[in-house]
N, C-alpha and C positions, 0 to 999 in steps of 0.2 A: 576570464576568471570564473564565470558562472559554470563553464564546462568542467573545470576542476572540482567545483563544489558538488555538482551532480554526480561525477564519477566517484568522489569520496563517499557521498551518500549511498550510492548503489552498492559500493564495496562493503560499507559498514552494515547496510541492511541485509546483505547476503550472509555476512558473518552472524548477524543477530538471528537470522532464520535458521542457520545451522545450529546455533546454541539453543534455540527454542526446541528444535527437534531432539537434541540431546537431553535437555532438561525435562522433557515430557515423560521420561522414564521415572522421574522422581516427584514431579509436581503436576497438579491439574492446570488446565489452561487459565482458569480464574486466578490461581496463585501467580502464574507467570505474568499475567497482565498486571496484577497488583504490584509485584516486585519490580517489574519493568518501570512502572510509574513512580514507585517510591525511590528507588535508586536514582532514577533520572531526575526527579524533582529536587532531590538533595544536591546533586552535582550542579544542577542548573541554578539553584538558589545561591550557592556559593559563588558561582560565576557572576550572577546578577549583582550580588553585593560587592564583589571585587570591581566590577565595571561601573558601579553606581547607577544601575538601571532601576526603573520603577515598574511595579506590577499593577498599579492603578490604571484602569482602562475605562474608556467611554463606550466600549463595544462588547460589554460582558455577554449579552444575549448571543452575539455572533460567535464568541469564543465557546460558549456552552453548546451551541448547536454543532459547531465544528467538532468539539470534543466528543459529543454523543455519537455523531455519525462516524467519526474516526475510530472510536473505541470499539464500536460494533464491527466495523471493517477489520480492525486489528484482531479482534477475538476470532472472527471467522478465518482470517489468514493464519493465525497461530494453530487453530484446530486443523486446518487443511495441511499445514506443514508437518503436523504429527502423524497424519494418515497417508500422505502421498509422498512420492519421491520429491525431494526439495526443488529440483528444476521444474518439474511439472506444476507444483503448487505456485511457484513464482511466475511462471509463464501465464497461467490462468489469471493470476492476480493483476498482471500487467496489461490486461485487455481493456483498460479504461477508455482509450480512444475509440474502440469499437462500440462500446456502450454509448459514448457521446454521439457517434454517427447514427446509431439506432434511434437515440432520442431526437436528433435533428430530423430524421426521416418521419418519425412518428408525429413530431410537431408540425411538419409541413403537411402531412396528411390530415391532421386535426384542423388545420387552418383552411383546408380545401384546395391546397396547391397541387396541381396535377403533376408537375415536373418533379421527378425524383432524380437526384444526381447519380448518374451511372457509376462514377468512381467510388462513391460511398457504398452503393449497393454491392459492387464487385468486392470491395474490401470486406464487407460484412460476410458475404457468402464464402469467400476464401478463408476468412478467420474461423468461421464455424465448421468448415471442412477440416481445418487444422485441429480444432478442438476434438472432433470425432476421432481423428487419427491419434492425437496425443493421449486421449483418455481411454483408448481401447484396453490397455493393461489394467487401468483402474477399475473399469467396469467388470473385467474378467475376475478381478480379485475382490469384487463386492465393495469397492471403495467409492461408490458413486456419491455418497453423502459428503465425503471430504472434497470431492471434485465440485459439487454444488456450492459448498461453502467458499471455495476459492473463487469461483465465478461471481458469486454475490459480493464477495469482498472487493473484487475489482470494480463492481458497480458503485458501491459506497465510497471507495477510494477516489473515484472520479469526481463525485460530489464534494468530498472533503477537500480535495486539491483546489477545486473551484472556490471554495470558501476561504482557503488559505490565501489565495491570490487576492480575493476581495479585502481580507483583513490587512494584507500587506499594502495594498493600494490605499487603504484608509489611514496608513501611517503607523500601523502596529509593527514594532520590531519583532524579529524572528524569535527572540528569547521569550517574549510575552505570549506569542502564539503557541509555542511549544509548552510553556509552563502550564497554561490552562488545560491544554490537551492532556498533559501528564496528571494533573489534578483529577480530571475525569477518569483517567485510567485507574487511579487509586480507588476512587469511589466504586467504580464498576467491578474491580477485582474483589473488593470486600463483599459487595452484594452477591457476586457470583459464587464466592467461596461459602457463604452462609446459606445459600439456597439448597434445598434438598436435591440430591443428585448432581451437585456441582463437581464432584470428583467420582471417578469410577469405583473407588474403594470405599466411598462414603465419608472419608475424612475431610474436614473443612480445611485443615492446615497440616502440612507434613513437616517432620523434623528435618533439619538440615544436615547433610553430609558435607565434608570439605569440597567435594566435586560439585555438588548441587549448589552450594553457596557461591562458589566461584562462577558457575554458569549464570546464576541470577545476577550477580554483580556485573558480569560482562554484558548480559542482555540489556540491563539498565543503562550502562555507560555507552555501549555502541548505539543503542536506540536513540538516546538524547543527542549525541553528536551527529548521528545520521539525520535526525529530524531537523536539527539546526542547519546543517549543510543543505538539506533539501529546501527548506524554507528560504534560505539565502539565495539559492539558485533560482527559485521561482520568482523571487523578488527582483533580482538584478539581471537575470539572463533573458534571452529571447525564448519565447514559448516553444518554438519549433526545435531549437537546439536542446533545451532542457528536457523536453518530452521524449525526444529520440535517444538521447544519451542515457536516460534512466534504464533503457533496455539492456545495458551492459550488466545489470543485476542478474539477468537470465544466464549470461555467460559465467559470472562468478559463482552463482548457485549450482550450475552444472558441474563446475570444477569441484566444489565442496562435496557434492553428492557422489561423484566418482571416487574422490580421495578418501572420504570418511565411511560411506556406506557401500562403496563399490557398486554403485548403480550401473546397470547395464540396460540400454534401451535398444529395441529393434529399430530398423530403419524407418518404419512408419511413425514412430514416436518422434524421432529427430525431424522428420519431414513435417509432421504436425506442428512442432515448435517453430520451425522455420517459417511455415505459412502464417502462423499467428503473429510472429514477429514482423514479417514483411507487411502483412495487411494492417497491423497496428501503426507501423511507421507511415504507410501510405495514408491511412485515415487521419493521423496526426497532421500530416502535411496539408491535406485537403481542408481539415477543420480550421487550421490556423489561417490559411489563405482566405477562406470564406469569412472568418471573423474580421480580418483586416479589410476586406472589401466592404463588408457591412459597416464597419466603423468609418471608412472613408466616405461612404455614401451618406451616412448620418451627418458627418461633418460638412459635406457639400450642401446638404439641405438647410443647414442652419444659417 
Protein backbone atom coordinates (compact mmCIF):
# COMPACT_ATOMS: atom_id res chain seq x y z
CA UNK A 1 0.00 0.00 0.00
CA UNK A 2 2.88 2.36 0.73
CA UNK A 3 3.99 1.99 -2.91
CA UNK A 4 0.63 3.35 -4.09
CA UNK A 5 0.86 6.26 -1.67
CA UNK A 6 4.31 7.30 -2.88
CA UNK A 7 3.28 6.96 -6.54
CA UNK A 8 0.26 9.17 -5.86
CA UNK A 9 2.43 11.70 -4.02
CA UNK A 10 4.97 11.81 -6.86
CA UNK A 11 2.23 12.27 -9.45
CA UNK A 12 0.55 15.08 -7.49
CA UNK A 13 3.84 16.82 -6.74
CA UNK A 14 4.70 16.77 -10.45
CA UNK A 15 1.34 18.34 -11.26
CA UNK A 16 1.89 20.93 -8.54
CA UNK A 17 5.29 21.77 -10.01
CA UNK A 18 3.75 22.30 -13.43
CA UNK A 19 1.06 24.53 -11.92
CA UNK A 20 3.70 26.55 -10.02
CA UNK A 21 5.61 27.14 -13.23
CA UNK A 22 2.41 28.32 -14.95
CA UNK A 23 1.35 30.50 -12.01
CA UNK A 24 4.75 32.22 -11.86
CA UNK A 25 3.66 34.36 -14.81
CA UNK A 26 1.11 36.08 -12.55
CA UNK A 27 2.42 35.74 -8.99
CA UNK A 28 5.67 35.97 -7.04
CA UNK A 29 7.16 32.91 -5.38
CA UNK A 30 6.20 34.33 -1.96
CA UNK A 31 2.55 34.60 -3.02
CA UNK A 32 2.54 31.06 -4.37
CA UNK A 33 4.01 29.77 -1.09
CA UNK A 34 1.35 31.71 0.85
CA UNK A 35 -1.62 30.53 -1.18
CA UNK A 36 -0.28 26.99 -1.25
CA UNK A 37 -0.33 27.04 2.54
CA UNK A 38 -3.67 28.86 2.86
CA UNK A 39 -5.66 26.65 0.49
CA UNK A 40 -4.02 23.53 1.85
CA UNK A 41 -4.61 24.35 5.51
CA UNK A 42 -8.30 25.11 4.90
CA UNK A 43 -8.83 21.79 3.14
CA UNK A 44 -6.84 19.95 5.77
CA UNK A 45 -8.71 21.61 8.64
CA UNK A 46 -12.04 20.49 7.16
CA UNK A 47 -10.66 16.97 6.85
CA UNK A 48 -9.41 16.99 10.44
CA UNK A 49 -12.77 18.16 11.77
CA UNK A 50 -14.59 15.50 9.75
CA UNK A 51 -12.28 12.78 11.05
CA UNK A 52 -12.33 14.06 14.61
CA UNK A 53 -8.57 14.61 14.68
CA UNK A 54 -6.75 16.82 17.13
CA UNK A 55 -4.11 19.48 16.46
CA UNK A 56 -2.71 19.64 19.97
CA UNK A 57 0.80 18.24 20.03
CA UNK A 58 3.61 17.58 22.47
CA UNK A 59 6.17 17.98 19.70
CA UNK A 60 5.63 21.61 18.69
CA UNK A 61 9.37 22.49 18.44
CA UNK A 62 9.88 19.54 16.13
CA UNK A 63 7.00 20.64 13.93
CA UNK A 64 8.27 24.21 13.78
CA UNK A 65 11.81 23.15 12.88
CA UNK A 66 10.49 20.77 10.24
CA UNK A 67 8.24 23.54 8.92
CA UNK A 68 11.04 26.12 8.79
CA UNK A 69 13.46 23.82 6.95
CA UNK A 70 10.69 22.52 4.70
CA UNK A 71 9.42 25.93 3.66
CA UNK A 72 12.92 27.16 2.76
CA UNK A 73 13.36 24.03 0.65
CA UNK A 74 9.94 24.58 -0.92
CA UNK A 75 10.74 28.23 -1.66
CA UNK A 76 13.97 27.28 -3.40
CA UNK A 77 12.24 24.53 -5.35
CA UNK A 78 9.45 26.88 -6.52
CA UNK A 79 12.03 29.41 -7.63
CA UNK A 80 14.01 26.77 -9.49
CA UNK A 81 10.86 25.46 -11.19
CA UNK A 82 10.16 28.95 -12.57
CA UNK A 83 13.67 29.31 -14.00
CA UNK A 84 14.59 25.82 -15.25
CA UNK A 85 12.90 23.17 -17.38
CA UNK A 86 10.58 21.31 -15.01
CA UNK A 87 12.30 17.93 -15.42
CA UNK A 88 15.72 19.44 -14.69
CA UNK A 89 14.51 21.22 -11.56
CA UNK A 90 12.82 18.07 -10.25
CA UNK A 91 15.86 15.89 -10.95
CA UNK A 92 18.18 18.22 -9.03
CA UNK A 93 15.68 18.45 -6.17
CA UNK A 94 15.57 14.65 -5.87
CA UNK A 95 19.28 14.32 -5.09
CA UNK A 96 18.71 13.98 -1.33
CA UNK A 97 20.27 10.45 -1.13
CA UNK A 98 23.46 11.84 -2.64
CA UNK A 99 23.61 14.59 -0.03
CA UNK A 100 23.00 11.96 2.66
CA UNK A 101 25.93 9.99 1.27
CA UNK A 102 28.13 13.11 1.30
CA UNK A 103 27.15 13.72 4.93
CA UNK A 104 27.99 10.12 5.87
CA UNK A 105 31.46 10.37 4.29
CA UNK A 106 32.08 13.79 5.88
CA UNK A 107 31.02 12.45 9.29
CA UNK A 108 33.30 9.44 8.94
CA UNK A 109 36.21 11.73 8.02
CA UNK A 110 35.42 14.00 10.97
CA UNK A 111 35.53 11.01 13.33
CA UNK A 112 38.89 10.01 11.94
CA UNK A 113 37.74 6.84 10.21
CA UNK A 114 40.05 6.08 7.32
CA UNK A 115 37.74 3.75 5.41
CA UNK A 116 35.40 5.44 2.95
CA UNK A 117 32.80 3.17 1.38
CA UNK A 118 33.68 2.84 -2.34
CA UNK A 119 30.00 2.40 -3.42
CA UNK A 120 29.04 5.70 -1.84
CA UNK A 121 32.03 7.49 -3.30
CA UNK A 122 31.27 6.08 -6.75
CA UNK A 123 27.60 7.13 -6.49
CA UNK A 124 28.60 10.67 -5.55
CA UNK A 125 31.07 10.97 -8.43
CA UNK A 126 28.59 9.58 -10.96
CA UNK A 127 25.84 11.86 -9.65
CA UNK A 128 27.91 15.02 -9.92
CA UNK A 129 28.99 13.98 -13.40
CA UNK A 130 25.30 13.76 -14.23
CA UNK A 131 24.72 17.20 -12.77
CA UNK A 132 27.35 18.69 -15.04
CA UNK A 133 25.70 17.09 -18.09
CA UNK A 134 22.15 17.99 -17.09
CA UNK A 135 23.02 21.60 -16.26
CA UNK A 136 24.97 22.41 -19.39
CA UNK A 137 21.99 24.17 -21.07
CA UNK A 138 21.19 25.99 -17.83
CA UNK A 139 24.69 27.43 -17.57
CA UNK A 140 24.66 28.36 -21.25
CA UNK A 141 21.39 30.24 -20.67
CA UNK A 142 22.75 31.96 -17.52
CA UNK A 143 20.34 30.01 -15.31
CA UNK A 144 23.01 28.95 -12.84
CA UNK A 145 21.25 30.57 -9.85
CA UNK A 146 18.07 28.58 -10.46
CA UNK A 147 20.18 25.42 -10.68
CA UNK A 148 21.88 26.28 -7.38
CA UNK A 149 18.49 26.77 -5.71
CA UNK A 150 17.32 23.36 -6.94
CA UNK A 151 20.44 21.68 -5.55
CA UNK A 152 20.17 23.41 -2.18
CA UNK A 153 16.47 22.57 -2.06
CA UNK A 154 17.39 18.90 -2.30
CA UNK A 155 19.81 19.25 0.62
CA UNK A 156 17.14 20.78 2.85
CA UNK A 157 14.49 18.31 1.64
CA UNK A 158 16.70 15.44 2.85
CA UNK A 159 16.81 17.01 6.31
CA UNK A 160 13.07 17.72 6.29
CA UNK A 161 12.17 14.12 5.35
CA UNK A 162 14.36 12.85 8.19
CA UNK A 163 12.44 15.06 10.59
CA UNK A 164 9.11 13.83 9.17
CA UNK A 165 10.12 10.26 9.89
CA UNK A 166 11.10 11.17 13.45
CA UNK A 167 7.77 12.89 14.05
CA UNK A 168 5.88 9.94 12.59
CA UNK A 169 7.79 7.49 14.79
CA UNK A 170 6.93 9.68 17.78
CA UNK A 171 3.26 8.99 17.04
CA UNK A 172 2.34 12.17 15.19
CA UNK A 173 -0.35 11.48 12.54
CA UNK A 174 0.35 12.65 9.01
CA UNK A 175 -2.39 15.30 9.06
CA UNK A 176 -0.78 17.00 12.07
CA UNK A 177 2.68 17.01 10.48
CA UNK A 178 1.29 18.53 7.29
CA UNK A 179 -0.92 21.05 9.17
CA UNK A 180 1.98 22.69 11.01
CA UNK A 181 4.07 22.67 7.86
CA UNK A 182 1.31 24.54 6.00
CA UNK A 183 0.99 27.02 8.88
CA UNK A 184 4.68 27.87 8.50
CA UNK A 185 4.08 28.21 4.73
CA UNK A 186 1.47 30.89 5.38
CA UNK A 187 3.70 32.85 7.75
CA UNK A 188 6.69 32.64 5.40
CA UNK A 189 4.58 33.65 2.39
CA UNK A 190 3.27 36.75 4.16
CA UNK A 191 6.75 37.74 5.35
CA UNK A 192 8.24 37.20 1.90
CA UNK A 193 5.54 39.21 0.14
CA UNK A 194 6.00 42.17 2.46
CA UNK A 195 9.78 42.27 2.15
CA UNK A 196 11.24 44.79 -0.32
CA UNK A 197 12.09 43.08 -3.56
CA UNK A 198 9.81 40.12 -2.82
CA UNK A 199 8.29 40.47 -6.29
CA UNK A 200 10.09 41.39 -9.54
CA UNK A 201 7.57 44.18 -10.29
CA UNK A 202 7.59 45.50 -6.71
CA UNK A 203 3.96 44.57 -5.96
CA UNK A 204 3.40 42.76 -2.66
CA UNK A 205 0.16 41.15 -3.84
CA UNK A 206 -1.26 40.72 -7.34
CA UNK A 207 -4.87 40.78 -8.48
CA UNK A 208 -6.42 37.44 -9.37
CA UNK A 209 -7.48 36.38 -12.82
CA UNK A 210 -9.74 33.32 -13.23
CA UNK A 211 -6.76 31.38 -14.58
CA UNK A 212 -4.47 32.51 -11.78
CA UNK A 213 -6.99 31.75 -9.04
CA UNK A 214 -7.62 28.29 -10.48
CA UNK A 215 -3.90 27.58 -10.55
CA UNK A 216 -3.46 28.68 -6.92
CA UNK A 217 -6.38 26.53 -5.80
CA UNK A 218 -4.92 23.58 -7.65
CA UNK A 219 -1.44 24.16 -6.18
CA UNK A 220 -2.88 24.22 -2.66
CA UNK A 221 -5.11 21.18 -3.13
CA UNK A 222 -2.57 19.02 -4.95
CA UNK A 223 0.15 20.03 -2.51
CA UNK A 224 -1.76 19.05 0.63
CA UNK A 225 -2.94 15.71 -0.77
CA UNK A 226 0.57 14.96 -2.04
CA UNK A 227 2.08 15.84 1.34
CA UNK A 228 -0.44 13.62 3.14
CA UNK A 229 0.30 10.72 0.79
CA UNK A 230 4.06 11.23 1.15
CA UNK A 231 3.89 11.34 4.94
CA UNK A 232 1.72 8.21 5.00
CA UNK A 233 4.18 6.42 2.71
CA UNK A 234 7.17 7.31 4.90
CA UNK A 235 5.26 6.25 7.98
CA UNK A 236 3.96 2.88 6.77
CA UNK A 237 6.34 1.78 4.03
CA UNK A 238 9.83 0.42 3.79
CA UNK A 239 12.38 3.19 3.42
CA UNK A 240 14.06 1.63 0.39
CA UNK A 241 10.82 1.18 -1.53
CA UNK A 242 9.45 4.62 -0.71
CA UNK A 243 12.72 6.43 -1.44
CA UNK A 244 13.17 4.79 -4.83
CA UNK A 245 9.57 5.04 -6.03
CA UNK A 246 9.55 8.79 -5.41
CA UNK A 247 11.86 9.12 -8.43
CA UNK A 248 8.84 8.48 -10.65
CA UNK A 249 8.25 12.20 -10.13
CA UNK A 250 11.09 12.82 -12.58
CA UNK A 251 9.25 10.80 -15.23
CA UNK A 252 5.96 12.59 -14.60
CA UNK A 253 7.64 16.01 -14.68
CA UNK A 254 9.42 15.16 -17.93
CA UNK A 255 6.06 14.33 -19.51
CA UNK A 256 4.49 17.64 -18.38
CA UNK A 257 7.52 19.58 -19.62
CA UNK A 258 7.28 18.01 -23.06
CA UNK A 259 3.49 18.36 -23.32
CA UNK A 260 3.09 21.89 -21.92
CA UNK A 261 6.35 23.70 -22.70
CA UNK A 262 7.58 21.47 -25.53
CA UNK A 263 10.88 20.95 -23.74
CA UNK A 264 13.51 19.44 -26.00
CA UNK A 265 16.70 18.09 -24.43
CA UNK A 266 19.96 17.07 -26.06
CA UNK A 267 21.26 13.56 -25.41
CA UNK A 268 23.71 14.75 -22.77
CA UNK A 269 20.87 16.22 -20.67
CA UNK A 270 18.95 12.92 -20.75
CA UNK A 271 22.17 11.07 -19.94
CA UNK A 272 22.84 13.40 -17.03
CA UNK A 273 19.33 12.83 -15.64
CA UNK A 274 19.75 9.05 -15.98
CA UNK A 275 23.11 9.17 -14.17
CA UNK A 276 21.62 11.26 -11.33
CA UNK A 277 18.67 8.89 -11.05
CA UNK A 278 20.81 5.73 -11.09
CA UNK A 279 23.34 7.04 -8.58
CA UNK A 280 20.57 8.28 -6.25
CA UNK A 281 18.90 4.87 -6.31
CA UNK A 282 22.24 3.19 -5.59
CA UNK A 283 22.99 5.61 -2.75
CA UNK A 284 19.53 5.06 -1.29
CA UNK A 285 20.06 1.31 -1.31
CA UNK A 286 23.48 1.55 0.32
CA UNK A 287 22.33 4.10 2.92
CA UNK A 288 19.35 1.94 3.89
CA UNK A 289 21.41 -1.25 4.19
CA UNK A 290 24.02 0.60 6.28
CA UNK A 291 21.34 1.97 8.63
CA UNK A 292 19.83 -1.51 9.10
CA UNK A 293 23.22 -3.02 9.89
CA UNK A 294 23.98 -0.25 12.38
CA UNK A 295 20.58 -0.74 14.07
CA UNK A 296 21.16 -4.51 14.27
CA UNK A 297 24.61 -3.94 15.77
CA UNK A 298 23.20 -1.59 18.40
CA UNK A 299 20.48 -4.10 19.27
CA UNK A 300 23.09 -6.85 19.62
CA UNK A 301 25.17 -4.77 22.01
CA UNK A 302 22.25 -4.18 24.36
